[in-house]
VOLO-356188 format. One record per atom (N, C-alpha, C, CB): residue in three letters; atom name; x, z, y. Coordinates in steps of 0.1 Angstrom, whole numbers. Glycine has a CB too. Layout:
N
+------+------+-------+-------+-------+
| resn | name |  east |    up | north |
+------+------+-------+-------+-------+
|  ALA |   CA |     X |     Z |     Y |
...
+------+------+-------+-------+-------+
END
This chain:
79
+------+------+-------+-------+-------+
| resn | name |  east |    up | north |
+------+------+-------+-------+-------+
|  UNK |    N |   139 |   -52 |    84 |
|  UNK |   CA |   144 |   -39 |    91 |
|  UNK |    C |   136 |   -48 |   108 |
|  UNK |   CB |   168 |   -35 |    90 |
|  UNK |    N |   143 |   -57 |   108 |
|  UNK |   CA |   134 |   -66 |   121 |
|  UNK |    C |   124 |   -67 |   121 |
|  UNK |   CB |   134 |   -78 |   124 |
|  UNK |    N |   114 |   -66 |   109 |
|  UNK |   CA |   100 |   -70 |   110 |
|  UNK |    C |    93 |   -59 |   112 |
|  UNK |   CB |    94 |   -78 |    99 |
|  UNK |    N |   100 |   -48 |   107 |
|  UNK |   CA |    94 |   -35 |   113 |
|  UNK |    C |    95 |   -34 |   129 |
|  UNK |   CB |   101 |   -22 |   107 |
|  UNK |    N |   109 |   -35 |   135 |
|  UNK |   CA |   108 |   -34 |   151 |
|  UNK |    C |    98 |   -47 |   158 |
|  UNK |   CB |   126 |   -34 |   158 |
|  UNK |    N |   101 |   -58 |   150 |
|  UNK |   CA |    89 |   -68 |   157 |
|  UNK |    C |    74 |   -63 |   157 |
|  UNK |   CB |    88 |   -81 |   149 |
|  UNK |    N |    73 |   -56 |   150 |
|  UNK |   CA |    58 |   -54 |   143 |
|  UNK |    C |    52 |   -40 |   155 |
|  UNK |   CB |    59 |   -47 |   121 |
|  UNK |    N |    61 |   -34 |   158 |
|  UNK |   CA |    65 |   -22 |   166 |
|  UNK |    C |    62 |   -11 |   162 |
|  UNK |   CB |    60 |   -21 |   178 |
|  UNK |    N |    66 |   -11 |   148 |
|  UNK |   CA |    65 |     5 |   142 |
|  UNK |    C |    79 |    12 |   148 |
|  UNK |   CB |    66 |     5 |   122 |
|  UNK |    N |    89 |     3 |   149 |
|  UNK |   CA |   101 |     9 |   157 |
|  UNK |    C |   110 |     3 |   164 |
|  UNK |   CB |   108 |    16 |   150 |
|  UNK |    N |   116 |    13 |   175 |
|  UNK |   CA |   124 |     4 |   189 |
|  UNK |    C |   133 |     0 |   186 |
|  UNK |   CB |   130 |    10 |   200 |
|  UNK |    N |   143 |     3 |   175 |
|  UNK |   CA |   152 |    -5 |   173 |
|  UNK |    C |   157 |    -1 |   156 |
|  UNK |   CB |   162 |    -4 |   185 |
|  UNK |    N |   165 |    -6 |   150 |
|  UNK |   CA |   170 |   -10 |   139 |
|  UNK |    C |   170 |     4 |   130 |
|  UNK |   CB |   184 |   -18 |   143 |
|  UNK |    N |   178 |    12 |   141 |
|  UNK |   CA |   179 |    25 |   135 |
|  UNK |    C |   168 |    34 |   133 |
|  UNK |   CB |   187 |    32 |   141 |
|  UNK |    N |   156 |    33 |   140 |
|  UNK |   CA |   146 |    38 |   139 |
|  UNK |    C |   134 |    32 |   127 |
|  UNK |   CB |   143 |    39 |   153 |
|  UNK |    N |   138 |    20 |   129 |
|  UNK |   CA |   135 |    12 |   118 |
|  UNK |    C |   139 |    15 |   101 |
|  UNK |   CB |   141 |     1 |   122 |
|  UNK |    N |   152 |    20 |   101 |
|  UNK |   CA |   156 |    24 |    84 |
|  UNK |    C |   148 |    37 |    81 |
|  UNK |   CB |   174 |    28 |    82 |
|  UNK |    N |   147 |    47 |    95 |
|  UNK |   CA |   145 |    57 |    97 |
|  UNK |    C |   131 |    59 |    86 |
|  UNK |   CB |   144 |    60 |   112 |
|  UNK |    N |   123 |    48 |    95 |
|  UNK |   CA |   107 |    44 |    96 |
|  UNK |    C |   105 |    38 |    80 |
|  UNK |   CB |   105 |    30 |   111 |
|  UNK |    N |   111 |    31 |    76 |
|  UNK |   CA |   113 |    24 |    63 |
|  UNK |    C |   113 |    34 |    51 |
|  UNK |   CB |   125 |    17 |    64 |
|  UNK |    N |   124 |    44 |    54 |
|  UNK |   CA |   125 |    55 |    45 |
|  UNK |    C |   115 |    63 |    45 |
|  UNK |   CB |   135 |    62 |    46 |
|  UNK |    N |   110 |    65 |    54 |
|  UNK |   CA |    98 |    83 |    57 |
|  UNK |    C |    84 |    71 |    48 |
|  UNK |   CB |    92 |    92 |    86 |
|  UNK |    N |    82 |    59 |    49 |
|  UNK |   CA |    66 |    52 |    46 |
|  UNK |    C |    66 |    42 |    41 |
|  UNK |   CB |    57 |    49 |    56 |
|  UNK |    N |    80 |    41 |    27 |
|  UNK |   CA |    76 |    33 |    23 |
|  UNK |    C |    67 |    37 |     8 |
|  UNK |   CB |    87 |    25 |    24 |
|  UNK |    N |    58 |    26 |     2 |
|  UNK |   CA |    49 |    34 |    -6 |
|  UNK |    C |    51 |    23 |   -21 |
|  UNK |   CB |    32 |    36 |     2 |
|  UNK |    N |    54 |    12 |   -18 |
|  UNK |   CA |    56 |     4 |   -30 |
|  UNK |    C |    60 |   -12 |   -29 |
|  UNK |   CB |    44 |     6 |   -39 |
|  UNK |    N |    62 |   -16 |   -37 |
|  UNK |   CA |    64 |   -31 |   -37 |
|  UNK |    C |    52 |   -39 |   -34 |
|  UNK |   CB |    68 |   -36 |   -50 |
|  UNK |    N |    48 |   -47 |   -23 |
|  UNK |   CA |    37 |   -56 |   -23 |
|  UNK |    C |    30 |   -58 |   -38 |
|  UNK |   CB |    43 |   -70 |   -17 |
|  UNK |    N |    16 |   -63 |   -40 |
|  UNK |   CA |     6 |   -65 |   -55 |
|  UNK |    C |    -3 |   -73 |   -46 |
|  UNK |   CB |    -3 |   -50 |   -65 |
|  UNK |    N |    -9 |   -80 |   -55 |
|  UNK |   CA |   -22 |   -82 |   -46 |
|  UNK |    C |   -34 |   -73 |   -50 |
|  UNK |   CB |   -27 |   -97 |   -47 |
|  UNK |    N |   -46 |   -75 |   -43 |
|  UNK |   CA |   -57 |   -64 |   -41 |
|  UNK |    C |   -56 |   -60 |   -55 |
|  UNK |   CB |   -74 |   -68 |   -35 |
|  UNK |    N |   -59 |   -70 |   -62 |
|  UNK |   CA |   -67 |   -62 |   -78 |
|  UNK |    C |   -53 |   -52 |   -84 |
|  UNK |   CB |   -72 |   -79 |   -93 |
|  UNK |    N |   -40 |   -55 |   -89 |
|  UNK |   CA |   -36 |   -48 |   -89 |
|  UNK |    C |   -31 |   -30 |   -81 |
|  UNK |   CB |   -34 |   -55 |   -90 |
|  UNK |    N |   -31 |   -33 |   -69 |
|  UNK |   CA |   -31 |   -22 |   -59 |
|  UNK |    C |   -42 |   -18 |   -59 |
|  UNK |   CB |   -28 |   -24 |   -47 |
|  UNK |    N |   -58 |   -19 |   -65 |
|  UNK |   CA |   -66 |    -8 |   -70 |
|  UNK |    C |   -66 |    -4 |   -78 |
|  UNK |   CB |   -76 |    -8 |   -70 |
|  UNK |    N |   -58 |   -10 |   -90 |
|  UNK |   CA |   -59 |    -6 |  -105 |
|  UNK |    C |   -48 |     4 |  -103 |
|  UNK |   CB |   -55 |   -20 |  -118 |
|  UNK |    N |   -37 |    -1 |   -94 |
|  UNK |   CA |   -22 |    10 |   -91 |
|  UNK |    C |   -29 |    22 |   -89 |
|  UNK |   CB |   -10 |     6 |   -76 |
|  UNK |    N |   -38 |    25 |   -75 |
|  UNK |   CA |   -43 |    36 |   -69 |
|  UNK |    C |   -50 |    46 |   -77 |
|  UNK |   CB |   -50 |    33 |   -59 |
|  UNK |    N |   -57 |    37 |   -88 |
|  UNK |   CA |   -69 |    48 |   -97 |
|  UNK |    C |   -59 |    52 |  -109 |
|  UNK |   CB |   -87 |    39 |  -104 |
|  UNK |    N |   -53 |    44 |  -114 |
|  UNK |   CA |   -46 |    44 |  -125 |
|  UNK |    C |   -33 |    51 |  -126 |
|  UNK |   CB |   -44 |    33 |  -128 |
|  UNK |    N |   -25 |    51 |  -119 |
|  UNK |   CA |   -11 |    51 |  -119 |
|  UNK |    C |   -13 |    65 |  -106 |
|  UNK |   CB |    -2 |    32 |  -114 |
|  UNK |    N |   -23 |    67 |   -94 |
|  UNK |   CA |   -23 |    76 |   -86 |
|  UNK |    C |   -34 |    87 |   -87 |
|  UNK |   CB |   -24 |    71 |   -75 |
|  UNK |    N |   -45 |    82 |   -96 |
|  UNK |   CA |   -57 |    93 |   -97 |
|  UNK |    C |   -63 |    94 |   -88 |
|  UNK |   CB |   -55 |   105 |  -101 |
|  UNK |    N |   -66 |    85 |   -76 |
|  UNK |   CA |   -70 |    85 |   -64 |
|  UNK |    C |   -88 |    87 |   -66 |
|  UNK |   CB |   -64 |    71 |   -55 |
|  UNK |    N |   -91 |    85 |   -78 |
|  UNK |   CA |  -102 |    86 |   -84 |
|  UNK |    C |  -105 |    87 |   -99 |
|  UNK |   CB |  -108 |    76 |   -79 |
|  UNK |    N |  -115 |    91 |  -108 |
|  UNK |   CA |  -117 |    90 |  -118 |
|  UNK |    C |  -127 |    79 |  -125 |
|  UNK |   CB |  -118 |   101 |  -121 |
|  UNK |    N |  -124 |    72 |  -130 |
|  UNK |   CA |  -138 |    62 |  -134 |
|  UNK |    C |  -137 |    65 |  -151 |
|  UNK |   CB |  -137 |    42 |  -128 |
|  UNK |    N |  -146 |    70 |  -154 |
|  UNK |   CA |  -150 |    68 |  -173 |
|  UNK |    C |  -147 |    60 |  -177 |
|  UNK |   CB |  -162 |    66 |  -180 |
|  UNK |    N |  -144 |    61 |  -188 |
|  UNK |   CA |  -137 |    43 |  -195 |
|  UNK |    C |  -147 |    35 |  -201 |
|  UNK |   CB |  -125 |    45 |  -209 |
|  UNK |    N |  -157 |    43 |  -199 |
|  UNK |   CA |  -169 |    26 |  -206 |
|  UNK |    C |  -175 |    21 |  -193 |
|  UNK |   CB |  -187 |    30 |  -220 |
|  UNK |    N |  -170 |    24 |  -180 |
|  UNK |   CA |  -172 |    15 |  -169 |
|  UNK |    C |  -163 |    12 |  -161 |
|  UNK |   CB |  -180 |    17 |  -161 |
|  UNK |    N |  -150 |    15 |  -167 |
|  UNK |   CA |  -143 |     6 |  -162 |
|  UNK |    C |  -142 |    -6 |  -160 |
|  UNK |   CB |  -137 |     7 |  -164 |
|  UNK |    N |  -148 |   -12 |  -172 |
|  UNK |   CA |  -148 |   -28 |  -170 |
|  UNK |    C |  -158 |   -35 |  -160 |
|  UNK |   CB |  -151 |   -35 |  -184 |
|  UNK |    N |  -167 |   -27 |  -152 |
|  UNK |   CA |  -172 |   -31 |  -147 |
|  UNK |    C |  -173 |   -27 |  -132 |
|  UNK |   CB |  -180 |   -32 |  -153 |
|  UNK |    N |  -156 |   -16 |  -130 |
|  UNK |   CA |  -154 |   -16 |  -115 |
|  UNK |    C |  -147 |   -27 |  -110 |
|  UNK |   CB |  -146 |    -5 |  -110 |
|  UNK |    N |  -148 |   -28 |   -97 |
|  UNK |   CA |  -140 |   -37 |   -90 |
|  UNK |    C |  -129 |   -38 |   -85 |
|  UNK |   CB |  -142 |   -39 |   -84 |
|  UNK |    N |  -120 |   -37 |   -92 |
|  UNK |   CA |  -106 |   -33 |   -87 |
|  UNK |    C |  -102 |   -39 |   -75 |
|  UNK |   CB |   -96 |   -35 |   -98 |
|  UNK |    N |  -102 |   -51 |   -75 |
|  UNK |   CA |  -100 |   -62 |   -63 |
|  UNK |    C |  -103 |   -52 |   -52 |
|  UNK |   CB |  -111 |   -76 |   -64 |
|  UNK |    N |  -116 |   -58 |   -51 |
|  UNK |   CA |  -125 |   -46 |   -38 |
|  UNK |    C |  -116 |   -34 |   -35 |
|  UNK |   CB |  -142 |   -38 |   -45 |
|  UNK |    N |  -119 |   -26 |   -43 |
|  UNK |   CA |  -112 |   -12 |   -43 |
|  UNK |    C |   -98 |   -13 |   -36 |
|  UNK |   CB |  -111 |    -6 |   -59 |
|  UNK |    N |   -92 |   -24 |   -42 |
|  UNK |   CA |   -76 |   -23 |   -37 |
|  UNK |    C |   -78 |   -30 |   -22 |
|  UNK |   CB |   -62 |   -32 |   -48 |
|  UNK |    N |   -83 |   -34 |   -19 |
|  UNK |   CA |   -83 |   -44 |    -5 |
|  UNK |    C |   -86 |   -33 |     5 |
|  UNK |   CB |   -95 |   -58 |    -4 |
|  UNK |    N |   -97 |   -24 |    -2 |
|  UNK |   CA |  -100 |   -13 |     9 |
|  UNK |    C |   -92 |    -5 |    10 |
|  UNK |   CB |  -110 |    -6 |     9 |
|  UNK |    N |   -85 |    -5 |     1 |
|  UNK |   CA |   -75 |     7 |     1 |
|  UNK |    C |   -64 |     4 |     7 |
|  UNK |   CB |   -71 |    14 |   -12 |
|  UNK |    N |   -59 |    -7 |    10 |
|  UNK |   CA |   -49 |   -14 |    17 |
|  UNK |    C |   -52 |   -11 |    34 |
|  UNK |   CB |   -51 |   -30 |    13 |
|  UNK |    N |   -63 |    -6 |    39 |
|  UNK |   CA |   -67 |    -4 |    50 |
|  UNK |    C |   -60 |     6 |    52 |
|  UNK |   CB |   -78 |    -4 |    53 |
|  UNK |    N |   -57 |    16 |    50 |
|  UNK |   CA |   -49 |    30 |    50 |
|  UNK |    C |   -30 |    23 |    53 |
|  UNK |   CB |   -53 |    39 |    30 |
|  UNK |    N |   -31 |    12 |    45 |
|  UNK |   CA |   -11 |    11 |    44 |
|  UNK |    C |   -11 |    -5 |    54 |
|  UNK |   CB |    -1 |     8 |    20 |
|  UNK |    N |     5 |    -2 |    55 |
|  UNK |   CA |     8 |   -20 |    61 |
|  UNK |    C |    19 |   -29 |    55 |
|  UNK |   CB |    13 |   -20 |    75 |
|  UNK |    N |    18 |   -44 |    51 |
|  UNK |   CA |    22 |   -46 |    44 |
|  UNK |    C |    33 |   -54 |    53 |
|  UNK |   CB |    15 |   -50 |    35 |
|  UNK |    N |    42 |   -54 |    48 |
|  UNK |   CA |    54 |   -59 |    61 |
|  UNK |    C |    62 |   -65 |    48 |
|  UNK |   CB |    64 |   -43 |    74 |
|  UNK |    N |    67 |   -76 |    48 |
|  UNK |   CA |    74 |   -87 |    41 |
|  UNK |    C |    68 |   -84 |    27 |
|  UNK |   CB |    90 |   -86 |    42 |
|  UNK |    N |    78 |   -82 |    16 |
|  UNK |   CA |    73 |   -79 |     1 |
|  UNK |    C |    70 |   -60 |    -2 |
|  UNK |   CB |    88 |   -84 |   -10 |
|  UNK |    N |    70 |   -54 |     9 |
|  UNK |   CA |    64 |   -38 |     7 |
|  UNK |    C |    52 |   -39 |    16 |
|  UNK |   CB |    76 |   -24 |    12 |
|  UNK |    N |    52 |   -22 |     8 |
|  UNK |   CA |    34 |   -17 |    17 |
|  UNK |    C |    44 |    -7 |    19 |
|  UNK |   CB |    15 |   -13 |     9 |
|  UNK |    N |    41 |     1 |    30 |
|  UNK |   CA |    45 |    10 |    40 |
|  UNK |    C |    27 |    18 |    40 |
|  UNK |   CB |    52 |     1 |    56 |
|  UNK |    N |    28 |    31 |    41 |
|  UNK |   CA |    20 |    43 |    47 |
|  UNK |    C |    20 |    40 |    60 |
|  UNK |   CB |    24 |    57 |    44 |
|  UNK |    N |     4 |    40 |    67 |
|  UNK |   CA |     4 |    39 |    76 |
|  UNK |    C |     3 |    52 |    86 |
|  UNK |   CB |    -4 |    32 |    76 |
|  UNK |    N |    13 |    57 |    89 |
|  UNK |   CA |    14 |    71 |    98 |
|  UNK |    C |    22 |    69 |   107 |
|  UNK |   CB |    18 |    82 |    93 |
+------+------+-------+-------+-------+
END
């Protein structure tokens, strides 16, 4: 919670707790795993099975993280 306040997402620990509850997305993961999770678990886009081995999950995951905030070992929605 202190990191959430320190990074400017909340003004105090009470706001930080609320922000954390409202914006938590997942545990932090590397870019490849995040890209794979976004596509295969959340269905953000469909990749035909015969093309999946060519898809760059790491690059996709890295680009997806631009819309999120990583604080400590968690990923939060950046809203």
